N, C-alpha and C positions, 0 to 999 in steps of 0.2 A: 331423638337422634343427636349424636355428638355434633359439635360445631364443624362446619366445613374446613377442610385443609386450605382450600383457596376460595376466597370470596371476592368476586368482581362486582362492585356495587355502584350501579347507575353512573358509569363513567362516560365522559365526553373526551374526545381527542381530536386534534387538528394537525394538518400539515400546512403551516403558515395560516393563511386566511380561509383555507378549505377545511370544513369540518368533516371528519370521517366516522366518528362514533357519536351516537345520540342516545345516551342512557344505557349503554351496554351493561348487562346484568346476568351473571351465571355463577354456578358453584361447582366445585369438585370436592368430594369427600375422600377421606383416606381409603385407599384400596379401590377406588372407582376408576373405570375407563369411561371417559366423557368425550364427546365429539362436538366440534363446531362445524356445521354444515352450511352450504350456501354457494351461490354463484361467485365467480371471480369479481373482486373489487367491492365486495359488500361489507368488509370490515373485519374479517376473520384474522388476517395476519396483523392488522393494526392492533387488534385486541391482544395478540401474543406479544407484540412489541411493547405495548403498555405494561404488560405483566412483568416482562424480563428487564425493564429499565432502558429500552432503546428509544422510548419516547415517554413523555410525562403526560398523564391525563390532565385536562384543564378543569375537570369537575368530577366528583365522586371519589370512591376509595377502592383500594386493592389491599386485601389482607391475606397473609399467608401464615398458617400456624398461629393465628391469633395476633400477629403483628402487622402494622400498617407498613406496606412496602411501596406504596404508590409514589413515583417520582424518585426513588432511590437509585443510586448508580447500579449498573448491571452487575458489577463484580460483587457487590454486597448481596444482591438478590440471588446470585449463583451460590454464594456462601451460605445463604439461608436454607438452601436445599432444593432449588429448582434447576433442573437440567434441561437444556434446549437442544433439539435437533432442528437446525434452521432450514428454511426453504433454500434449495440450492446447495445444501450440505456444508459448504464453506470449511472443508477440512484444510489442514496445512499442507499445501501441495508439495513443498520442498522438504518435508519431513517424512520419514518412513512410517509405516503403519505402527510399529512399536513406539516410535517417538511421539506420534500423534496421541497415542493412548496414555503414555506415562506423563505427557505434558500437563494433563488436567487431573491426574490422579490425586484424590484426597478423600479422607473419611471423616469429614467434619461432623457428620451426624452420629459418629461412633457406632456404626452398624456392627452387630455381632458377626455378620457374615458379609463383609464388604465386597464390592465388585473389584476384581483385580485382573491381571492379564490372563490368568488361568481360566477364570470364569468367562471372560469375554471371548477367549479362543474356543471354549467349549460351546458357547452360544453361537458363534460364527466361525466354524472351522476354516472357511475361506481366508479369514484374516490371519489365522495361524500360518497357513501356507504362504501368505504374502507379507509376513511380518517385516521383512527387510526391504520391501518395495516402497518407493516413494508414493505419496498420495496421488501425484499427477499421473502415475502409471496404472492406477486402478480403474476398473470399469465403473460406470455410474452406480450399479448395484453395490459393488464393493465399497465405493465411497459412502453410500448411504449406510451400509453396515458399520463402517468406520465412524461415521458421525454419531450413530446410536451408541456404539461402544465408547466413544470419547465422552459422551454425556453421562453414560452409566458409571464411568470411572470417577466421576465427582461424587458418586453415591448419593443421588438426589432422593428426596421424598416424593417429588412430583417430576415426571418426565413429560415434556411438551414436544410434540412433533408437528412441524408446519409443513404440510404436503408430504405425508409419510412415504407415498409410493409414486409420486409424480414422475413420469418419464421413464419408468423402469419396465423391463421386459416382464411378461406374465410370470415366468418361473421365479424371477427375483422377487416380484411382489409377493408371491406365495411364501418365500423365505422370510420376508419382513413380517408378514402377518403371523407366521409361526412364532417368530421371535416375540412379537407383541403379546401373543397369547401366553407364552411362557412367562413374560414379565408380569402380566396381570396376575398370573397364578402365584407369583412371589408376594403379592400384596402391594406392589408398587402402584401408586396413583398415576394415571396417564390422561393427558389432554391431547387430543389428536385432531388435526385437520386433514381431511382426505376426501376424495370424490368417489371412492370405491365402496358404495353403500352395501353391496352384497357381502363384502368381507367385514365391514364394520358392524353390521347388524348382529351377528352371532357373538361378537366380542364386547360391544359397548353396553354399559349400564344405563346411560342417559345421553340424550342428544339435544343440542340447541341449534335451531336454524336461524341464520343471520341474514337480514335483508336491510340494505341501506343503513348500516351502522347500528342496528338494534335487533334484539331477539324477537322473532315473530312467532315462534313455536318452540315448545320444550316438551319432552316426554321420553318414555322408555323405548327400547327396541321393538317390543311388541306393539306399542302404540304407533310407532313410526311405520312398522310393517303394514298395519291395518289401514293407515291413512296415506300410504306412499303415493298413490295416484293423485290425490288432491294436493299433496305437498310438492309434487314433482316440479311445478313451475318455479318454486323457490330454489331448486337445486340444479336445474338444467342450465345449459349455456345460453 
């Protein structure tokens, strides 16, 4: 098997004197859809922050496309080809939909078919309809679509979503899952945090369950489906 696109190797991470990760270890291969599952506060978002440069691991290594990116500034990690859809969306509220999208646009990976406004608006027709609206005037679902579109406009090799559908209405969740299925079919690698296991199982290739800052289970969707009842205590509230 080829080397993983993303390798998180035995990392620790701390918030001051409080340790949050204890040897976190997982992989994402090119074209894979991988999830981090687990209860709130178990270290999933901290793992994402460590990958994208929002905090530096105190031990271990993070490699992306064969390069060590652990502890690098977030802008360098973004330029390397990692796109983030952060928890809470964090779109630019005082910019229009159009301005949010073009603000991050770049094809550093020299993709033969780069993401541009036309492709984003085809993926999310709602954004095309609201291209002149300020981010602050969008619904929560539209803001999440915009956050995904903004990340795609960087033309990443790996898309990371932290709480992909949290707080969204069921019909909007369905739209987000449709979008992610389309993105997977393009061959884009995806790392996703979400609690909607019924939607994740048909999409994901591999899952990691996180408990108290470490991986306690890893396997395929088929394996997770078979062991779902036994693993539920790790994923419930």
